[in-house]
Structure formats: structure tokens, C-alpha cells
N, C-alpha and C positions, 0 to 999 in steps of 0.2 A: 395385583392382578393375577389370575390363575392362567395356566396354559393348557392347551388341548394337544393330547396326544393320539397319534393314529392307532387303530387296532392293529396289532402285529401277529397275535395269536391266530393261526389258521382255523382253530377249532371255534374261537369266538367269532371270527368272520362268517363261518358257514352258519352258526346259530343266528346271526344278524340276519343274514339272506334267508334263512329258513322262516324267520319271523314274518318277512313280507310276502313270502310265497305260500306259507300254509296257515299260519296262525292269524295273520292280519293281512289278508291279500290286498296289495296295492301296487298294481303294474308300474305306476308312475314312480312311486318311491323306489321300487325294485330296480327299475331302469336308472334312476339317478344314482343308486348306490353302486350298481355295476359300472356305470360310467366312471365314476370316481375311483372305484377300485382299479379299474384297468387303465386309465389315463393318468392316475395321480393328479387330477385337477382339484382344486379347492371348489367347495360348494358355490361360492359366490361366482366363480368362473363358469360352473356348470349351469347354473340358473340363468345366466346371461345369453347362453347358446341359442341360436336360431339355426334352423335347418340349412339355410344358405351358407352358414358359417362352417357346416361340417360335411356338407354332401354337395357335389357337383352333379346336378341333374342332368346337364348336357353330356358329360363324360361318363356318367354312371359310376362314380367311386367317390370314396371319402377324402376329405381334405385334411391338411395339417392344422391343428388347433393351436393358436397362440395363447399362451398363458400370461395374463396381465401381471401378475405379483413378481415373477421373477424372470420376466421377458424370455422364456424358453418355448420352443415348438414342441408340440405332442402329436403323433400320427395315430 
């Protein structure tokens, strides 16, 4: 079985983001990538998120996100 490694090189990350902003514009994919980069959530956890899980509309602020794989919280 092969393993998957994160992209650690900042130049490669920028090229990755540029692809979805300039070459193949896709706001959904760009948002998913940004969320993954800034929260370190796995794609499976990101795809299961609902607005009510990340934003409190009554208090107008973002909530802590619970990561299922390693049982840690992300803000």
C-alpha cells in the first residue's frame, strides 16, 4: 500500500493554488484547498462539514472544528 505525503514546498503550494484560480477556475475546489491548508483537516473531514458545524449564525462567529481521525479540535 502506498502512502500520501502533504505538499510541503511553498512554491508547489502556490502553483497548486494558482491552478484553481487562473488556469482552471473553480471556487469550490479553491475553497476546499484553502480550508485544508489553513486548518490541516483531512479531505474526508472537510467534505463532511456543514455550515452549522463551522459558523454560529446567532453569535456571528466561527466555531471550533472537531477532527474525527485524531480527536483534536481546530479553530
